[in-house]
C-alpha positions in Angstrom: -14.6 -24.3 -13.1 -14.3 -26.4 -10.0 -16.9 -25.4 -7.5 -13.7 -25.5 -4.7 -12.1 -23.3 -6.8 -14.6 -20.3 -7.3 -13.5 -17.1 -6.0 -9.8 -18.5 -5.4 -8.5 -15.6 -7.6 -10.4 -13.0 -6.8 -9.4 -13.7 -3.1 -5.6 -14.0 -4.1 -6.2 -10.6 -5.6 -7.6 -9.0 -2.9 -5.1 -10.2 -0.6 -2.1 -9.1 -2.8 -3.9 -5.3 -3.0 -4.7 -5.1 0.5 -2.2 -3.0 1.7 -3.0 -0.6 -0.9 -6.6 -0.6 -0.6 -6.2 -0.4 3.6 -4.0 2.8 3.2 -6.5 4.5 0.9 -10.2 3.0 1.0 -10.6 1.6 4.3 -14.0 0.8 5.6 -15.3 0.7 2.2 -16.2 -2.3 0.0 -13.6 -3.5 -3.0 -15.4 -5.4 -6.4 -12.9 -7.9 -7.3 -13.0 -10.0 -10.6 -10.4 -12.2 -11.7 -6.8 -10.1 -11.2 -8.7 -6.4 -11.2 -10.3 -4.3 -8.4 -12.9 -2.9 -10.5 -14.5 -0.6 -8.2 -14.6 0.7 -4.2 -17.8 1.7 -2.9 -19.3 3.0 0.1 -21.6 0.3 0.7 -22.4 -3.3 0.1 -25.3 -2.5 -2.0 -23.2 -0.2 -4.2 -20.6 -2.4 -4.5 -23.0 -5.5 -5.5 -24.8 -2.8 -8.0 -21.1 -2.3 -9.7 -20.6 -6.1 -9.6 -23.1 -6.9 -11.6 -23.0 -4.1 -14.0 -19.6 -5.1 -14.8 -19.3 -8.6 -14.7 -23.2 -9.5 -15.7 -25.1 -12.1 -13.7 -23.5 -15.3 -15.0 -19.7 -14.7 -13.9 -18.5 -14.7 -10.1 -17.0 -11.5 -8.5 -16.2 -10.7 -4.8 -17.3 -8.0 -2.8 -15.4 -7.7 0.4 -15.1 -4.9 2.8 -11.7 -2.9 3.3 -10.1 -3.3 6.8 -7.0 -4.2 8.5 -8.0 -7.0 10.1 -10.6 -9.1 9.5 -13.4 -10.6 11.7 -13.9 -13.9 12.3 -17.1 -15.7 13.6 -17.1 -18.7 15.2 -19.8 -21.3 14.8 -20.4 -23.8 17.3 -22.3 -26.7 15.9 -23.2 -28.2 19.6 -26.7 -29.1 20.8 -29.2 -26.2 19.8 -31.3 -24.9 22.4 -34.4 -22.2 22.4 -34.1 -18.8 23.0 
């Protein structure tokens, strides 16, 4: 699998299932592998554990918080100053 395509299928699956997930599990964390939602967990840590238990260490899986609208973080790569 090419590096650029890693998790592309999982992101697509999450996007397709998002309305259903938002309706029933807002604020929780979905574990996605391929075309399936493997688990919905209360915490990020629990979702990671569920992913590793079900998928293993060698295959990719996605953990994503279920939110109505996603927070976008902007990063500025201009000059840095000390704080």
